[in-house]
N, C-alpha and C positions, 0 to 999 in steps of 0.2 A: 118467113125460114130462120129471120135473127129470133123471132119472138120464142121459138122452137126452141132454140140453143141459149137462152136467156132461161128458160125456165127448165130445161135440162144442168145448164151451170148451178141457176140456186136449186135445185133438188140436190144436187152432189153434196153443197155445203152444208144442206140443213143437215142430211143425212151424216153427214162426217162427222156433226158436233156429239153424236150421241152415245160414242162407247167411254165407259168410266177412263176417269183417271190413272197411273200405272203407280200402282201403292196402296191405292185406297180401300179398304175394306168392300166395298164392290168389286172392283175388280178384281181382288184378288179370292173374293166366292165365285166371280165367273171363270177364272182359272180355275178353279177347285170343278166345276160342273165340265170344263174341256176334257178330254182322251186326252192324256198324258203324250201320247204320240203324235198329236200336231202339235202340239207347243213347240216353239222356234228355241234357236237359243238363246236368244236378248231375253225372251220373254219367262224361260225356265230360270235364269240368272236374275230378272226384275223380279221374278215368285221368290226364289230365295233370301236375296237383298230385303224385300220388303216386307213379305208374309210369314214367312220363317224365324228369317234371326233378327224380329226387330227389336 
């Protein structure tokens, strides 16, 4: 049973590192592809600061 839990924790850790860093060109492209209605207030603020007002 402990092995299963360890594998699940490992998978979560590995998958959490897959998103692009906020403000990077890849992140800006991902946000452009994402529907504007699905953005959080923090994402919209970060997008404006890092992708529009460079």
